[in-house]
TISERO-360768 format. One record per residue: residue number from 1; residue in three letters; x, y, z of N, C-alpha, C in turn. Coordinates in Angstrom, 1 decimal, decimal comma. Layout:
BEGIN
{nupa NUM "ALA" {X Y Z} {X Y Z} {X Y Z}}
...
This chain:
BEGIN
{nupa 1 "VAL" {-32,0 5,1 -73,8} {-31,0 5,3 -72,8} {-30,7 6,7 -72,6}}
{nupa 2 "TRP" {-30,5 7,5 -73,6} {-30,1 8,9 -73,5} {-31,3 9,8 -72,9}}
{nupa 3 "ASN" {-32,5 9,2 -73,0} {-33,7 10,0 -72,5} {-33,6 10,1 -71,0}}
{nupa 4 "GLN" {-33,0 9,1 -70,4} {-32,8 9,1 -68,9} {-31,6 9,8 -68,4}}
{nupa 5 "CYS" {-30,8 10,4 -69,3} {-29,6 11,2 -68,9} {-29,8 12,6 -69,0}}
{nupa 6 "TYR" {-29,1 13,4 -68,4} {-29,2 14,9 -68,3} {-27,9 15,6 -68,5}}
{nupa 7 "GLY" {-28,0 16,9 -69,0} {-26,8 17,6 -69,0} {-25,6 17,0 -69,9}}
{nupa 8 "ARG" {-24,4 17,1 -69,3} {-23,2 16,7 -69,9} {-23,3 15,2 -70,2}}
{nupa 9 "GLU" {-23,9 14,4 -69,3} {-24,0 13,0 -69,5} {-24,9 12,7 -70,8}}
{nupa 10 "LYS" {-25,9 13,4 -71,0} {-26,7 13,2 -72,2} {-25,9 13,5 -73,5}}
{nupa 11 "GLU" {-25,1 14,6 -73,4} {-24,3 14,9 -74,6} {-23,4 13,7 -74,9}}
{nupa 12 "LEU" {-22,7 13,2 -73,9} {-21,7 12,1 -74,0} {-22,5 10,9 -74,6}}
{nupa 13 "VAL" {-23,6 10,5 -74,1} {-24,4 9,3 -74,5} {-24,7 9,6 -76,0}}
{nupa 14 "GLN" {-25,2 10,7 -76,4} {-25,5 11,0 -77,7} {-24,3 10,9 -78,6}}
{nupa 15 "GLY" {-23,2 11,3 -78,2} {-22,0 11,2 -79,0} {-21,7 9,7 -79,3}}
{nupa 16 "ILE" {-21,8 8,9 -78,3} {-21,5 7,4 -78,4} {-22,5 6,8 -79,4}}
{nupa 17 "ILE" {-23,8 7,2 -79,3} {-24,8 6,8 -80,2} {-24,5 7,2 -81,7}}
{nupa 18 "LEU" {-24,0 8,4 -81,9} {-23,7 8,9 -83,2} {-22,6 8,1 -83,8}}
{nupa 19 "VAL" {-21,6 7,7 -83,1} {-20,6 6,8 -83,6} {-21,2 5,4 -84,1}}
{nupa 20 "ALA" {-22,2 5,0 -83,4} {-22,8 3,7 -83,8} {-23,6 4,0 -85,1}}
{nupa 21 "VAL" {-24,2 5,2 -85,2} {-25,0 5,6 -86,4} {-24,1 5,6 -87,6}}
{nupa 22 "ALA" {-22,9 6,1 -87,3} {-21,9 6,2 -88,5} {-21,7 4,8 -89,1}}
{nupa 23 "PHE" {-21,5 3,8 -88,2} {-21,4 2,4 -88,8} {-22,6 1,9 -89,4}}
{nupa 24 "ALA" {-23,8 2,3 -88,9} {-25,1 1,9 -89,5} {-25,1 2,4 -91,0}}
{nupa 25 "HIS" {-24,6 3,6 -91,2} {-24,6 4,2 -92,6} {-23,6 3,5 -93,5}}
{nupa 26 "GLN" {-22,5 3,0 -92,8} {-21,6 2,2 -93,6} {-22,2 0,8 -94,1}}
{nupa 27 "GLN" {-23,0 0,3 -93,3} {-23,7 -1,0 -93,6} {-24,6 -0,8 -94,8}}
{nupa 28 "GLU" {-25,1 0,5 -95,0} {-26,0 0,8 -96,0} {-25,3 1,3 -97,3}}
{nupa 29 "ASN" {-24,0 1,2 -97,3} {-23,1 1,6 -98,4} {-23,1 3,2 -98,5}}
{nupa 30 "GLU" {-23,2 3,8 -97,3} {-23,2 5,3 -97,2} {-22,0 5,8 -96,3}}
{nupa 31 "GLU" {-20,9 5,3 -96,6} {-19,7 5,5 -95,8} {-19,5 7,0 -95,6}}
{nupa 32 "ASN" {-19,6 7,8 -96,7} {-19,4 9,2 -96,7} {-20,2 9,8 -95,6}}
{nupa 33 "ILE" {-21,5 9,5 -95,6} {-22,4 10,0 -94,6} {-21,9 9,6 -93,2}}
{nupa 34 "GLY" {-21,6 8,4 -93,0} {-21,1 7,9 -91,8} {-19,8 8,6 -91,2}}
{nupa 35 "ILE" {-18,9 9,0 -92,2} {-17,8 9,7 -91,8} {-18,2 11,1 -91,4}}
{nupa 36 "GLY" {-19,1 11,7 -92,1} {-19,6 13,0 -91,7} {-20,3 13,0 -90,3}}
{nupa 37 "MET" {-20,8 11,9 -90,0} {-21,5 11,8 -88,6} {-20,5 11,8 -87,4}}
{nupa 38 "LEU" {-19,2 11,5 -87,7} {-18,2 11,5 -86,8} {-17,9 12,9 -86,2}}
{nupa 39 "SER" {-18,0 13,9 -87,1} {-17,9 15,3 -86,7} {-18,9 15,6 -85,6}}
{nupa 40 "ARG" {-20,1 15,3 -85,8} {-21,2 15,5 -84,8} {-20,9 14,7 -83,6}}
{nupa 41 "ALA" {-20,5 13,5 -83,7} {-20,2 12,7 -82,6} {-19,1 13,3 -81,7}}
{nupa 42 "LEU" {-18,1 13,8 -82,4} {-16,9 14,4 -81,7} {-17,3 15,7 -80,9}}
{nupa 43 "GLU" {-18,3 16,4 -81,5} {-18,8 17,6 -80,9} {-19,5 17,2 -79,6}}
{nupa 44 "LYS" {-20,3 16,1 -79,7} {-21,1 15,7 -78,5} {-20,2 15,2 -77,4}}
{nupa 45 "LEU" {-19,1 14,4 -77,8} {-18,2 13,8 -76,9} {-17,4 14,9 -76,2}}
{nupa 46 "GLY" {-17,1 16,0 -76,9} {-16,4 17,1 -76,3} {-15,3 16,7 -75,4}}
{nupa 47 "SER" {-15,2 17,3 -74,3} {-14,1 17,1 -73,3} {-14,7 16,3 -72,2}}
{nupa 48 "SER" {-15,5 15,4 -72,4} {-16,1 14,5 -71,4} {-15,0 13,7 -70,7}}
{nupa 49 "PRO" {-15,3 13,1 -69,7} {-14,3 12,2 -69,0} {-13,9 11,1 -69,9}}
{nupa 50 "SER" {-12,6 10,6 -69,6} {-12,0 9,6 -70,4} {-12,7 8,3 -70,3}}
{nupa 51 "ILE" {-13,3 8,0 -69,2} {-14,1 6,7 -69,0} {-15,5 7,0 -68,5}}
{nupa 52 "TYR" {-16,5 6,3 -69,2} {-17,8 6,5 -68,8} {-18,4 5,0 -68,6}}
{nupa 53 "HIS" {-18,8 4,6 -67,4} {-19,3 3,3 -67,1} {-18,5 2,2 -67,9}}
{nupa 54 "SER" {-17,2 2,3 -67,7} {-16,3 1,2 -68,3} {-16,1 1,4 -69,8}}
{nupa 55 "ILE" {-16,6 2,4 -70,4} {-16,5 2,7 -71,9} {-15,3 3,7 -72,0}}
{nupa 56 "ASP" {-14,3 3,3 -72,8} {-13,2 4,1 -73,0} {-13,5 5,2 -74,0}}
{nupa 57 "VAL" {-13,9 6,4 -73,5} {-14,3 7,6 -74,3} {-13,1 8,1 -75,1}}
{nupa 58 "ASP" {-12,0 8,2 -74,4} {-10,8 8,6 -75,1} {-10,5 7,8 -76,3}}
{nupa 59 "ARG" {-10,7 6,5 -76,3} {-10,4 5,6 -77,4} {-11,4 5,9 -78,6}}
{nupa 60 "ILE" {-12,7 6,2 -78,1} {-13,7 6,5 -79,2} {-13,3 7,8 -79,8}}
{nupa 61 "ARG" {-12,9 8,8 -79,1} {-12,5 10,1 -79,6} {-11,3 9,8 -80,6}}
{nupa 62 "LYS" {-10,3 9,2 -80,2} {-9,1 9,0 -81,0} {-9,4 8,2 -82,3}}
{nupa 63 "LYS" {-10,2 7,1 -82,1} {-10,5 6,4 -83,4} {-11,4 7,2 -84,3}}
{nupa 64 "SER" {-12,3 7,9 -83,8} {-13,1 8,8 -84,6} {-12,3 9,8 -85,4}}
{nupa 65 "ILE" {-11,4 10,4 -84,8} {-10,4 11,3 -85,4} {-9,6 10,6 -86,5}}
{nupa 66 "GLU" {-9,1 9,5 -86,1} {-8,3 8,7 -87,2} {-9,2 8,3 -88,4}}
{nupa 67 "MET" {-10,4 7,9 -88,2} {-11,3 7,5 -89,2} {-11,6 8,8 -90,2}}
{nupa 68 "GLN" {-11,8 9,9 -89,5} {-12,1 11,1 -90,3} {-10,9 11,4 -91,2}}
{nupa 69 "GLN" {-9,7 11,4 -90,6} {-8,5 11,7 -91,4} {-8,3 10,7 -92,5}}
{nupa 70 "ALA" {-8,6 9,4 -92,2} {-8,4 8,3 -93,3} {-9,6 8,3 -94,2}}
{nupa 71 "LYS" {-10,7 9,0 -93,9} {-11,9 9,0 -94,7} {-12,4 7,5 -94,9}}
{nupa 72 "LYS" {-12,2 6,7 -93,8} {-12,6 5,3 -93,9} {-13,1 4,9 -92,5}}
{nupa 73 "LEU" {-14,2 4,2 -92,3} {-14,7 3,7 -91,1} {-14,1 2,4 -90,9}}
{nupa 74 "THR" {-13,6 2,2 -89,7} {-12,9 0,9 -89,3} {-13,5 0,4 -87,9}}
{nupa 75 "ARG" {-14,0 -0,7 -87,9} {-14,5 -1,2 -86,6} {-13,5 -1,2 -85,6}}
{nupa 76 "PHE" {-13,8 -1,0 -84,3} {-12,9 -1,1 -83,2} {-13,7 -1,5 -82,0}}
{nupa 77 "GLU" {-13,0 -2,0 -81,0} {-13,6 -2,3 -79,7} {-13,6 -1,2 -78,7}}
{nupa 78 "ILE" {-14,6 -1,0 -77,9} {-14,6 0,0 -76,9} {-14,6 -0,6 -75,6}}
């Protein structure tokens, strides 16, 4: 997907993918690595628009910050 995106859109899509990667690490009992991935995800999400193709990017940002602070990955809907 992100190979067909350019510029700011590509960064945004990479950020969303990194959040998914964080949960993949959790499934492998590597939650600390997953939590660390959230920092990279937030950098990529940056100040992108709040909605992207009906995906609530603001919610992803908010939940990522909450999970970082709690040091615990918690599944949520986007």
